[in-house]
C-alpha positions as CSV (number, residue, x, y, z in Angstrom):
1,M,31.7,-12.9,-10.3
2,S,30.6,-11.2,-13.5
3,A,27.7,-8.8,-13.5
4,A,24.4,-9.9,-15.0
5,C,24.2,-9.6,-18.9
6,T,21.2,-10.1,-21.1
7,G,21.6,-11.4,-24.7
8,V,19.6,-9.1,-27.0
9,I,18.5,-10.0,-30.5
10,L,17.8,-6.7,-32.3
11,A,15.1,-7.1,-35.0
12,G,15.2,-3.7,-36.6
13,G,14.8,-2.1,-39.9
14,R,11.9,-2.3,-42.3
15,A,13.4,-5.0,-44.5
16,S,12.7,-2.9,-47.6
17,R,14.9,-5.0,-49.8
18,Y,13.0,-8.0,-48.6
19,G,9.7,-6.7,-49.6
20,G,8.9,-6.0,-45.9
21,R,9.2,-9.7,-45.0
22,P,10.9,-10.4,-41.6
23,K,14.4,-11.2,-42.8
24,G,15.5,-12.9,-39.5
25,L,12.9,-15.6,-40.1
26,E,14.6,-16.7,-43.3
27,R,16.6,-19.9,-43.1
28,V,20.3,-20.4,-43.5
29,G,21.4,-24.0,-43.5
30,G,17.8,-25.1,-42.8
31,E,17.7,-23.0,-39.5
32,R,16.0,-19.6,-39.1
33,I,18.6,-16.9,-38.7
34,I,16.9,-15.7,-35.5
35,D,17.3,-19.2,-34.0
36,R,21.0,-19.2,-35.0
37,V,21.6,-15.9,-33.2
38,A,19.6,-17.0,-30.1
39,A,21.6,-20.2,-29.9
40,R,24.9,-18.5,-30.0
41,L,23.9,-15.9,-27.4
42,L,22.6,-18.6,-25.0
43,E,26.0,-20.2,-25.0
44,V,27.3,-17.1,-23.3
45,V,24.4,-15.5,-21.4
46,D,21.5,-17.0,-19.4
47,D,18.7,-14.6,-20.4
48,L,17.4,-13.4,-23.8
49,L,15.5,-10.4,-24.9
50,L,14.1,-9.8,-28.4
51,V,13.7,-6.1,-29.4
52,A,11.2,-6.0,-32.2
53,N,8.2,-3.7,-33.1
54,A,6.3,-6.0,-35.4
55,S,2.8,-6.9,-34.3
56,D,3.5,-10.6,-34.6
57,A,6.9,-10.6,-33.0
58,D,5.7,-12.3,-29.8
59,S,5.4,-15.5,-31.8
60,W,8.9,-15.5,-33.2
61,L,10.7,-16.9,-30.2
62,P,8.3,-18.5,-27.8
63,G,9.4,-18.2,-24.2
64,V,11.7,-15.2,-24.9
65,R,10.7,-11.7,-23.7
66,R,9.8,-9.3,-26.6
67,R,9.9,-5.6,-26.1
68,A,9.4,-2.8,-28.6
69,D,11.4,0.5,-29.1
70,V,10.9,3.1,-26.4
71,I,11.6,5.9,-28.9
72,L,10.1,5.2,-32.3
73,D,11.8,5.8,-35.6
74,A,15.3,6.2,-34.0
75,G,17.0,3.5,-36.1
76,S,19.6,1.2,-34.7
77,L,20.5,3.6,-31.9
78,G,16.9,3.5,-30.8
79,G,17.2,-0.3,-30.8
80,I,20.2,-0.2,-28.4
81,H,18.4,2.3,-26.3
82,A,15.4,-0.1,-26.1
83,A,17.7,-3.0,-25.3
84,L,19.2,-1.3,-22.3
85,S,16.0,0.2,-21.1
86,H,14.1,-3.1,-21.0
87,A,17.0,-5.3,-20.0
88,G,17.9,-3.3,-16.9
89,T,21.4,-5.0,-17.2
90,S,24.4,-4.9,-19.5
91,V,23.5,-6.3,-22.9
92,L,25.3,-8.5,-25.4
93,L,23.6,-7.5,-28.6
94,V,23.4,-9.1,-32.1
95,A,21.4,-8.0,-35.1
96,W,18.9,-10.7,-36.0
97,D,20.1,-10.8,-39.7
98,M,23.7,-11.9,-38.8
99,P,23.8,-15.8,-39.1
100,F,27.4,-16.3,-38.6
101,V,28.5,-14.5,-35.4
102,P,30.5,-17.1,-33.5
103,T,30.1,-17.9,-29.8
104,A,33.8,-17.4,-29.1
105,L,33.7,-13.9,-30.4
106,L,30.7,-13.1,-28.2
107,R,32.4,-14.5,-25.2
108,R,35.5,-12.3,-25.9
109,L,33.3,-9.1,-26.2
110,L,31.6,-10.0,-22.9
111,A,35.1,-10.4,-21.2
112,L,36.2,-7.1,-22.7
113,G,33.1,-5.4,-21.3
114,E,34.1,-6.2,-17.8
115,S,36.5,-3.2,-17.9
116,A,34.6,-0.9,-20.3
117,D,31.2,0.6,-20.9
118,A,31.1,-0.8,-24.4
119,A,33.0,-3.5,-26.2
120,V,32.9,-3.5,-30.0
121,P,34.8,-5.5,-32.7
122,E,36.7,-3.7,-35.4
123,S,35.8,-4.5,-39.0
124,E,36.3,-3.3,-42.6
125,S,32.9,-1.7,-42.6
126,K,32.5,2.0,-43.3
127,R,32.5,2.8,-39.6
128,G,35.5,0.4,-38.9
129,L,33.4,-1.1,-36.2
130,E,30.4,-3.5,-35.8
131,P,28.1,-1.7,-33.3
132,L,25.3,-4.3,-33.8
133,C,27.5,-7.1,-32.6
134,A,28.6,-5.6,-29.3
135,Y,28.5,-5.3,-25.6
136,Y,26.9,-2.3,-23.8
137,S,26.6,-1.6,-20.1
138,Q,23.9,0.5,-18.4
139,A,26.4,3.4,-18.4
140,C,25.6,3.8,-22.1
141,L,21.9,4.5,-21.6
142,A,22.0,8.2,-20.4
143,P,24.5,9.2,-23.2
144,I,22.3,7.5,-25.7
145,E,19.2,9.3,-24.4
146,R,21.0,12.6,-24.7
147,C,21.9,11.9,-28.4
148,L,18.3,10.9,-29.2
149,G,17.1,14.0,-27.5
150,Q,19.3,16.0,-29.7
151,D,17.9,14.2,-32.8
152,E,21.3,12.5,-33.3
153,R,20.6,9.1,-34.8
154,R,24.2,7.9,-35.6
155,V,24.6,4.5,-34.0
156,V,28.0,5.4,-32.6
157,A,27.0,9.0,-31.7
158,F,27.4,8.3,-27.9
159,F,30.9,6.6,-28.1
160,D,32.8,9.7,-27.2
161,D,30.9,9.9,-23.9
162,V,31.6,6.4,-22.7
163,S,34.7,4.1,-22.4
164,V,34.9,1.9,-25.4
165,A,37.0,-1.2,-25.7
166,R,37.7,-2.0,-29.3
167,L,38.6,-5.6,-30.3
168,P,41.4,-5.0,-32.8
169,F,40.8,-6.3,-36.3
170,D,43.8,-8.7,-36.1
171,D,42.2,-10.2,-33.1
172,V,38.8,-10.4,-34.7
173,Q,40.2,-12.3,-37.6
174,R,41.3,-15.1,-35.1
175,F,37.6,-16.0,-34.8
176,G,36.9,-16.3,-38.6
177,D,36.5,-14.3,-41.7
178,P,35.0,-10.9,-40.7
179,A,33.2,-10.6,-44.0
180,I,31.3,-13.7,-43.2
181,M,31.0,-13.3,-39.4
182,F,29.4,-9.8,-39.7
183,M,27.4,-10.5,-42.9
184,N,23.9,-9.1,-42.8
185,V,21.2,-11.0,-44.8
186,N,19.3,-8.0,-46.3
187,S,18.1,-9.4,-49.6
188,P,17.4,-12.7,-51.4
189,E,20.7,-12.6,-53.0
190,E,22.5,-12.2,-49.7
191,L,20.4,-15.2,-48.4
192,A,21.6,-17.3,-51.2
193,L,25.2,-16.3,-50.5
194,A,24.8,-17.0,-46.9
195,N,23.5,-20.5,-47.6
196,S,26.5,-21.1,-49.9
197,Y,28.8,-20.1,-47.1
198,D,27.0,-22.4,-44.7
199,A,27.2,-25.3,-47.1
200,A,31.0,-24.7,-47.6
201,A,31.5,-24.6,-43.9
202,S,29.6,-27.9,-43.5
203,R,31.7,-29.6,-46.1
204,A,34.9,-28.4,-44.5
205,A,33.8,-29.7,-41.1
206,D,32.9,-33.2,-42.6
207,P,35.8,-35.6,-41.6
208,A,35.2,-37.4,-45.0
209,D,36.2,-34.1,-46.7
210,L,39.4,-33.8,-44.8
211,H,41.0,-36.9,-46.4
212,G,38.8,-37.2,-49.5
213,R,35.4,-38.8,-49.8
214,R,35.3,-42.5,-48.9
215,S,34.0,-44.7,-51.5
């Protein structure tokens, strides 16, 4: 039987390119991004946790626990620390501004995590990994705390101190286009782009589009 795992929605950052507005509450395909992330996580785990510092965050997902960072101003690494500290279990974590992370990918990361301390998909990002769409066990908590205690804020700073299962990029591509799956909506321009991707996906999924529109 698999160990308990909490789905974590990480609502971090100051949304400076969004004028301070909570970007995860913006809508893609008519649905708030935060709701899209929550729905995908709930297909894989039974319990959700929202990590957010905003004063009104308790109203964002009624019925879902909301907890704040334990160590303030520690960036994304501080968010992972808060997730593990408050969950008390392993976590399957997704940033709240990623509208297109598929359930199948999350399920694969959870399976990889059964034999590693962390499971992270490879991507074409500067890091070559997506640490804000990943699985982390409680074994990661102490190494993260050591990094933060040394004022080390890099989100992957603790990776050398834990066992990390990397989902190879070729395998990641089987779940979809990584550029879309790991897209972050950080600006109005990116929101418009995300909505265009969603509209294109909806058209492709329409049976009428597969064989031409019926008259």
